[in-house]
N, C-alpha and C positions, 0 to 999 in steps of 0.2 A: 577428735578420735581419742578415746580413753585407753587406759593401759591394757584392758582386756583385748581390744582390737590389735594393739601393738604386739602383745604376746601371740595372738593368733597369726599375725602376718609373719612373725619370726618362725612360728611352728610350720607355716606353709613353706617358707624358704628352706627350712630343714627337710621338709617333705621332698622338695626337689633334689636336695643334696643326696638323701639316702636312695631315692628312686634312681637317679643317675649313677650313684655309687654301685648299685647292683651290677651295672654293666662291667665295672672294673674288678669286681670280686671274683669273676669267673667261677660262679657257683660256690662262693665262699671258700675257694681253695687258696686265695692269696690273703696273707695275714693282715697287713695294714689296711688295705682297702676294705676288708671285711670288718675290721675293728672300727674304722671310721664310719662305715655304713650303719653298723649296729648302734653306735653312739648317737648318730644323727637321728636314727629312728626313735630311740628312747627319748632324746631331748624333744623331738617333735611331739611325741605322745604326751609327755609331761606338760609342755606348754599348752597343748590343746586342753588338757584337763584343767589347768589353771584358768585359761580363757573361758571355759565353760562355767566358771564360778559367777561370771557376770554377763554371760551371753547364753541364749538358748542353745542347747547342745546340737539341735538339728542344724541351726544356722552355722555354728562354729565348725562342725564336722564337714558340712557341705562346702563352706568357704575354703577351709584348709585343703580339702581334697580337690576342689576346683582349681585353686591357684597352683597346687602341686601338679595337677594334670597338665595345665596350660604351660607351666614352667618347664616341666619335663619334656613335653612335646617340642617346645621351642628350642631347648638345648639339643634335643635329638636332631632337629632340622639344621641348626646353625653349626653344631660341633661334630655331630656324628653322621652328617650327610644323609639324614633320613628323608623320606618323601615330603615334597612341599606342594602336593596337588591341591586344587581349589576346594575339593570336598573336605579335605582334612582341615584346611584353614578356616572354612566356614564353621565346622564343628567347634574349633577352638574359639572363634568369635562368639558362638552361642554360649559356651561355658563362661566366657568373660562376662557376657551380659547377665547370666544367671548370678554370678558372684556379685556384680554391681547391684543387681536387684535385691539380693539378700541383705547387702550392706545398707541400702537405701531404706528398706522397710523394717529394719531391726532397730528397736529403740535402744539408744545408747544409755549407759549408766549401769553401774554394778548393782547387783541384788544385795540389799543390806544383809549383813551376817545374821541379824535377828530374824529377818524374813526367811533366810535359808533354814534357820533352826525350826521356825514354825512350820515351814513347808515339809521339813523332814518329819516333824512330829505328826503333822496331818497325814503324811504319807503312811507312817506306821499305823496311825489310827484307822485310816481307810483300809489298809491291807488287813488289819486285825478284824475290822468290822466285816469286810468282804469274806474273809476266811470263816468267820462265825456264821455268816448267813449261808454260805455255801455248805458248811457242815450241817447246819440246821435243815437246809433244803434236802440234802442227801438223806439225812435221817428220816425226814418226813416222807420222802418218796419211798424209802424202804418200808416204813410202817404201812403206808397205803398199799404197797405191793403185797405185803404179807397178809393184810386184811382181805384184799381181793382174792388172794390165793386160797384162803381158808373159808371164804364165804360159801363155797359149794361143797364143803366136806361134812355138813350136818354136825357141827361141833359147837360147843359153848365157848364164847370168848374167854380167854384166860383171866381177864380182869373182872369177870362176872362169876367165876366158879366158886362154889361154896367149899368149905373144908369139911373133911370127915363124912363126905357123901360120895357115892359113885358118880364119876363124871366122864364125859367124852370130850377131849380137847384135841386140837391139832395145831401144827405150826411148822416152822423150818428149824432144822437143827443148826444152832449157832456155834456150839462148842462141845467137844467130846474129850473128856479127860479120865484118867484112872486115878482114883483117890483111895489109897489103902486106909482101912480103919480097923484097928485092933488086929493087924496082921492079915486082914482079909481084903482082897482087891475089890473095889467098887467102881463100876463104870458109871460115870456121871455125865449126863447129857443135858445141855441147856437148850430149851425150845422156846421160840418166840412166834407169836401170831400177829404182831403189830399192835396189840392192845396191852400186852404184858409178856413176862417170861416165867417159865417154870423149869425146875430141875427134876429130871427123871433119873432115878438111881436103880441100877441093876446090881444087886448084891452078889458078890462072888464071881463077877465076870470082868474080864480084861478087854474083851472085844466081842462085838456082835456083828456079823456080816451084814452090810447094808446100812448100818447106823453110822453114817458119815456126815461130815459138815456139808450143809447146803441141801440135804435131802428133806423132803416134806414127809411128815409122819403124823399119824393119829394115835393118841394114847388113851387108854381106858383104865381107870383105877380110882383110888381114893386119895385125895390131896390132904396133906397135913402141913402144919406150920412148923418149920424148923429154922431156928435162929432168924426169925422175921423174914423168911422167904418160903414160898410155896414149894413143896416137894411131893413127888409121887413115886412111891417105892414099888419096884418090880411090876410096872404096868403091862398090860397087854398092849401090843402095838401093831400097827399096820402101815407099811410103807406105801406112800402115794406115788404113782408113776409121774 
């Protein structure tokens, strides 16, 4: 039995101490029993954490809880005169068998510190990769959704629209802001159709009823290139239900 199992057994013993101690705190209204119970609880949790450095956390937690449950029930029967019926004893025996089984089938030996470090780094790498993939998947789903939404609107995809020619485009409003220019308010609206984005500018306007984030809209006008982004000024628009 290595030191991790020893720490785990001590943690289980303290589990019994604080569980039984709850009986004597009277709802944490008695000072010293309450202090002793809290200290035993903290020490048990700390030793469990240390034991988990060299044992599977599932095994360590189950063993501590199992021994704590059996020990607490035993103290209850021997000291506090709690029920000793056969059903209760049978359940306690099953818990003991489970603890023994976990001990028997858990490989002893601490996880080397270097391996812990590699596992941690791998975990970070896996989480980062998963986050990137989920982010990419969500973005791809959104693009597909927008393209499907615009397919029946008889519009030109934004990434295929020419500049300085009348066009009819459609998409979903992704952002609406007021950007004053030379003291004049301009309502700017970013629209996406899944193939690209375009900015529609309504000069002299602060708000236009119906032009809200998430609405589907069809724009008609002439696209110009402004600061390397397509912009359509004061377009005619139709809100799509």
